[in-house]
C-alpha positions in Angstrom: -0.1 0.2 0.0 1.3 3.5 -0.8 1.8 5.6 1.6 0.0 9.6 0.9 1.9 12.1 2.6 -0.6 15.4 3.5 1.2 17.7 1.7 0.5 15.7 -1.5 0.2 18.0 -5.0 -0.5 17.1 -8.4 2.2 16.1 -10.3 4.3 18.6 -12.7 2.9 19.0 -16.2 -0.2 17.1 -15.3 -2.6 20.1 -16.8 -5.7 18.0 -17.5 -5.7 17.5 -13.7 -5.1 21.0 -12.9 -8.0 22.0 -14.9 -10.4 20.2 -13.4 -9.3 21.5 -9.9 -9.5 25.0 -11.5 -12.3 24.5 -13.2 -14.8 22.6 -9.7 -12.8 25.2 -7.9 -14.6 28.0 -9.6 -18.0 26.4 -9.7 -17.4 25.8 -6.3 -16.9 29.2 -5.5 -19.9 30.7 -6.9 -21.8 28.0 -5.3 -20.6 29.0 -2.1 -21.3 32.4 -3.1 -25.0 32.1 -4.1 -25.5 30.2 -1.2 -24.6 32.1 1.3 -27.4 35.1 -0.4 -30.1 32.4 -0.6 -30.2 29.1 1.4 -32.9 27.5 0.6 -33.7 23.7 0.0 -34.7 24.3 -3.1 -32.0 26.2 -4.3 -29.6 24.6 -2.8 -30.5 21.4 -4.8 -30.7 23.7 -7.8 -27.1 24.3 -7.4 -25.8 20.3 -6.9 -27.6 20.3 -10.2 -25.6 23.1 -11.9 -22.2 21.8 -10.5 -22.9 18.4 -11.8 -23.8 20.0 -15.0 -20.5 21.6 -14.9 -18.5 18.6 -14.0 -20.1 16.7 -16.7 -19.2 19.5 -19.5 -16.0 19.1 -18.4 -16.4 15.3 -18.8 -17.2 15.9 -22.1 -14.0 18.0 -23.0 -11.8 15.0 -21.6 -14.3 12.6 -23.7 -14.2 13.8 -26.6 -10.6 14.9 -27.2 -11.9 18.8 -26.3 -9.3 21.0 -24.8 -10.0 21.1 -20.7 -7.4 23.7 -20.6 -9.8 26.1 -22.8 -12.3 26.1 -20.3 -10.7 27.2 -17.1 -9.4 29.6 -19.8 -12.7 30.8 -20.8 -14.9 28.5 -19.4 -18.1 30.2 -21.4 -16.7 30.4 -24.4 -17.3 27.4 -26.6 -14.4 24.7 -27.4 -14.1 22.1 -30.2 -16.9 20.1 -28.6 -20.6 21.3 -29.4 -21.7 21.0 -26.0 -20.4 24.0 -25.0 -21.6 25.8 -27.5 -23.5 28.7 -25.3 -25.7 31.4 -26.4 -24.3 34.9 -28.0 -24.6 36.6 -24.6 -22.9 34.7 -22.9 -20.1 34.8 -25.3 -19.9 38.4 -24.8 -20.1 38.6 -20.9 -17.5 36.1 -20.9 -15.1 38.7 -22.7 -15.5 41.5 -19.7 -15.1 39.4 -16.8 -12.9 37.8 -14.8 -12.6 34.0 -14.6 -14.5 33.8 -10.9 -16.6 36.5 -11.5 -18.3 35.1 -14.9 -19.0 32.1 -12.9 -21.9 33.5 -11.1 -24.4 34.7 -13.8 -23.5 31.8 -15.8 -24.8 29.4 -13.8 -28.5 31.2 -14.7 -27.4 31.1 -18.3 -27.3 28.1 -19.4 -29.8 27.1 -22.2 -32.2 24.4 -21.3 -31.3 22.2 -24.2 -27.7 21.8 -22.7 -29.1 20.6 -19.3 -31.3 18.2 -21.4 -28.5 17.1 -23.3 -26.4 15.9 -20.1 -28.8 14.6 -18.3 -28.3 11.0 -16.9 -29.5 9.5 -20.6 -26.7 12.1 -21.9 -24.5 9.1 -22.9 -24.5 6.4 -25.1 -21.6 4.0 -23.9 -22.3 1.3 -21.3 -19.9 2.6 -18.7 -17.8 -0.1 -16.8 -16.6 0.3 -13.5 -13.2 -1.9 -13.4 -11.4 -2.7 -9.9 -7.7 -3.4 -10.3 -6.5 -4.6 -7.0 -3.1 -6.2 -5.8 -0.6 -5.2 -2.9 1.5 -2.8 -3.3 4.3 -3.0 -6.2 1.9 -5.8 -8.2 1.5 -4.0 -11.0 -1.5 -2.2 -10.7 -0.5 1.5 -12.5 0.5 -0.8 -15.4 -2.7 -2.5 -15.8 -5.0 0.7 -15.3 -2.5 2.1 -18.2 -3.4 -0.6 -20.3 -7.2 0.2 -19.7 -6.7 4.1 -20.5 -4.6 3.0 -23.5 -7.5 0.6 -24.9 -9.8 3.0 -24.9 -7.7 6.1 -26.3 -7.6 3.9 -29.0 -11.1 4.7 -29.9 -10.7 8.8 -29.1 -12.3 7.6 -25.5 -10.9 9.1 -21.8 -10.8 7.1 -19.1 -11.2 8.2 -15.4 -9.1 6.5 -12.8 -10.3 6.8 -9.1 -7.3 5.8 -6.4 -8.1 4.0 -3.3 -5.2 5.4 -1.6 -6.6 9.1 -1.8 -9.0 8.4 0.9 -7.4 7.4 3.4 -8.4 8.9 6.8 -7.0 12.2 8.0 -5.6 10.7 11.1 -3.6 8.8 8.8 -1.4 11.4 8.2 -0.4 11.9 11.8 3.6 10.9 13.3 3.3 7.5 14.1 2.0 6.8 18.0 1.2 4.5 20.1 -2.1 5.7 20.3 -2.6 5.1 16.1 -6.2 3.6 15.7 -3.9 0.9 13.1 -1.6 -0.1 15.4 0.1 -3.3 15.1 2.1 -4.9 17.7 3.8 -8.3 16.2 2.7 -11.6 18.0 4.7 -12.4 21.3 8.5 -13.1 21.2 8.9 -11.0 18.3 9.9 -7.7 20.1 7.9 -4.7 22.1 7.2 -2.3 19.3 3.8 -1.4 17.4 4.0 -0.5 14.0 1.8 2.4 12.0 0.0 -0.2 9.9 -0.9 1.0 6.2 -1.7 -1.9 4.5 -5.6 -2.3 7.0 -8.9 -1.5 5.8 -9.4 0.9 9.1 -7.0 3.1 7.2 -9.5 3.9 4.5 -12.6 6.5 5.0 -14.6 4.6 3.1 -17.5 6.7 3.0 -15.6 9.4 1.4 -14.0 6.9 -0.9 -17.7 5.5 -2.2 -19.4 8.9 -2.2 -15.9 10.1 -4.7 -16.8 6.3 -6.7 -20.8 7.6 -7.2 -19.5 11.2 -7.9 -17.2 9.9 -10.7 -20.6 7.4 -11.8 -22.3 10.4 -12.2 -20.2 12.8 -14.5 -19.1 10.1 -16.6 -21.4 7.4 -16.9 -22.2 6.7 -20.7 -19.5 9.2 -21.9 -17.0 6.8 -21.1 -16.2 2.9 -21.4 -14.3 2.3 -18.2 -14.2 4.0 -14.8 -11.1 2.4 -13.1 -11.1 2.2 -9.9 -7.8 1.0 -8.0 -6.8 -0.3 -4.8 -5.1 -3.2 -2.5 -7.9 -3.3 -0.1 -11.0 -2.5 -3.1 -12.7 -5.6 -2.0 -13.0 -5.1 1.7 -15.6 -2.8 2.1 -19.3 -4.2 0.5 -20.6 -1.3 -0.4 -17.5 -0.3 -2.8 -17.7 -3.5 -4.4 -21.2 -3.7 -5.2 -20.3 -0.7 -7.4 -17.8 -2.7 -9.2 -18.7 -4.7 -12.7 -15.3 -6.8 -12.9 -12.3 -6.7 -10.6 -8.2 -7.6 -12.2 -6.8 -9.2 -9.1 -3.0 -9.1 -9.6 -1.0 -11.9 -7.7 2.3 -11.6 -7.0 4.6 -14.6 -4.4 6.4 -12.9 -1.8 10.1 -12.7 -2.5 8.7 -10.8 -5.9 6.2 -8.8 -3.6 9.4 -8.1 -0.9 12.2 -7.3 -4.3 9.6 -5.1 -5.9 9.1 -3.0 -2.8 12.5 -2.6 -2.0 13.5 -1.3 -5.5 10.5 1.4 -5.5 12.6 2.5 -1.9 15.8 2.3 -3.5 14.4 4.2 -6.5 13.1 7.4 -4.1 16.3 7.5 -1.8 18.0 8.0 -5.4 15.1 11.2 -5.7 12.8 8.9 -7.8 9.2 9.6 -7.1 6.7 6.4 -7.2 3.7 5.8 -9.8 1.5 8.5 -8.0 4.4 11.1 -8.1 5.5 11.1 -4.4 8.7 11.5 -3.4 10.6 9.3 -0.4 8.3 8.0 2.1 9.8 5.2 2.8 11.6 5.8 6.0 11.6 3.8 9.3 10.0 7.3 11.1 7.1 6.6 8.7 6.1 3.6 10.3 7.4 3.7 14.3 7.6 6.3 17.2 11.1 7.1 17.6 11.2 5.2 21.1 11.3 2.0 19.2 13.8 2.5 16.1 16.6 1.5 17.7 15.0 -2.2 18.7 13.6 -2.4 15.4 16.6 -1.7 13.7 18.8 -4.6 16.4 15.8 -7.2 15.6 16.1 -6.4 12.0 19.3 -7.3 11.4 19.3 -10.6 13.4 16.2 -11.7 11.5 18.0 -10.5 8.4 20.9 -13.0 9.1 19.0 -15.6 9.9 17.3 -15.6 6.7 20.9 -15.1 4.8 21.9 -11.8 3.4 22.4 -13.0 0.0 19.2 -14.2 -0.2 17.4 -10.7 1.5 19.6 -8.4 -0.8 20.2 -10.1 -4.0 22.5 -9.1 -6.7 20.6 -8.9 -10.4 22.0 -11.9 -11.5 21.9 -14.2 -8.5 19.2 -17.3 -8.5 16.9 -15.5 -5.8 16.8 -12.6 -7.5 13.5 -11.6 -9.0 14.1 -8.0 -10.6 16.7 -6.5 -13.0 18.0 -4.1 -10.1 20.9 -5.2 -7.9 19.8 -5.4 -4.0 23.0 -5.7 -2.4 23.7 -2.2 -1.5 20.6 -2.2 0.5 22.0 -4.4 3.4 21.7 -3.0 6.5 19.8 0.4 5.8 17.0 -1.4 4.9 16.5 -4.7 7.4 14.3 -2.3 9.1 11.5 -2.4 5.8 12.2 -6.3 5.3 11.5 -6.6 9.0 8.0 -3.9 8.2 7.3 -6.4 5.2 7.6 -9.8 7.6 6.0 -8.3 10.5 2.9 -6.2 8.4 2.7 -6.1 5.2 3.0 -10.0 4.0 0.8 -11.2 6.4 -2.3 -8.2 5.6 -1.6 -9.1 2.1 -2.4 -12.7 2.5 -5.4 -11.8 4.7 -6.4 -9.8 1.8 -5.5 -12.4 -1.0 -7.9 -14.9 1.2 -11.0 -12.4 1.7 -10.8 -11.9 -2.1 -10.5 -16.1 -2.8 -14.0 -16.0 -0.8 -15.5 -13.5 -2.4 -14.6 -15.2 -5.9 -16.2 -18.2 -4.9 -19.2 -17.1 -3.4 -20.1 -15.5 -6.4 -20.0 -12.2 -5.1 -18.1 -10.0 -7.9 -16.2 -11.5 -11.1 -13.1 -11.3 -10.8 -10.0 -11.8 -12.8 -6.9 -12.9 -11.9 -3.6 -12.0 -14.0 0.1 -13.1 -12.6 1.7 -10.1 -11.5 5.3 -11.8 -11.7 4.9 -11.6 -15.7 6.9 -9.1 -17.8 4.9 -5.6 -18.6 4.1 -6.7 -22.2 2.4 -9.9 -20.9 0.8 -8.6 -18.0 -0.9 -6.0 -20.6 -1.9 -8.8 -22.9 -3.6 -10.8 -20.3 -5.2 -7.7 -19.2 -6.5 -6.9 -22.7 -8.2 -10.5 -22.6 -9.6 -10.0 -19.6 -11.2 -6.8 -20.6 -12.3 -8.3 -24.5 -14.1 -11.5 -22.6 -16.1 -9.6 -19.7 -16.6 -6.5 -21.4 -17.3 -7.4 -25.2 -20.2 -5.4 -25.7 -18.6 -2.8 -24.6 -15.4 -3.2 -26.8 -17.8 -4.0 -29.6 -19.8 -0.9 -28.9 -16.2 1.0 -29.1 -15.1 -0.3 -32.3 -18.1 -0.1 -33.8 -18.5 4.1 -32.7 -14.6 4.8 -34.1 -15.9 3.0 -37.1 -19.0 5.6 -37.6 -16.5 8.3 -37.3 -13.9 7.5 -40.1 
């Protein structure tokens, strides 16, 4: 499970992400101003409807190859998609007012025809919510990229919602002995309390379900897939009920460890992880300072018993499962191996057990792929799953593309 620092920001160059923030911030400001002036229940309902209308307009831009930056720079002027063609009066007003000030009159200028167009039946695609689950470094980002690429081949945009963005606020606090998800190892393994980032208790499920329902409300009918990504995706029944198909990525213990260590070494060398975050793989992220000395001593003993060469193999060693030379991490990252052994892997086994129970019960359409396969093989397996599970949608996309040509 990825750690998500409180200071997380949009990655550099993410123009579409900044566009989304800009548009929704503008509308949220307008909604707030009008809400202060008139707070009747009916008015609030109308404002919520307008906000959804705006979000769907932005989705149109993304899903039809429009320019979301143009929407931010001048939200009243039409862009390449006909859905944003407003009245002449609106276009004249847009040239005179500041961006945030224009939002207020705009709320009442939306033509009724646009409202009808953006209704719940406005889209023609049968949108599928695809879940992607698997422990950290298993290949979730690769599978999500494949799904986005499949849609992009047909000119469609696919939104991705990450579970890691819905941790409880208290997960961003420094480790303490009162931390709600603390995990104390079984007796005989030393006295310490790990801050557990792998537990389903870390997640604010109500917040996440609200985000997912909002994604569905905005994009349903206009995008082939809504991708939901997260290690703990099937731990919540309400979330699982909203997902149509789940691709579960399976990896073995040593592969998972070596990939996690490889990522830690890359971040220590100032590289970012897949979500654009800096180096969070430090002992201070997982345990209180008073426990650090004991943890390092116990970790060194555990690695010695396991074998230093097995724990930190060179790239061509028989024990190696990555192309990286991990031998230089010996000693410095013993604590991470101890955390892996006492928290990460036990939690992964429990999640896998519960996922298999759901699969056996038929609660969810689950498709397992081999996360240890090379990236091209993982991509091929994902495409086959989607072609089989969503064959009607794939055919619909192909027909849509052919008609446009």
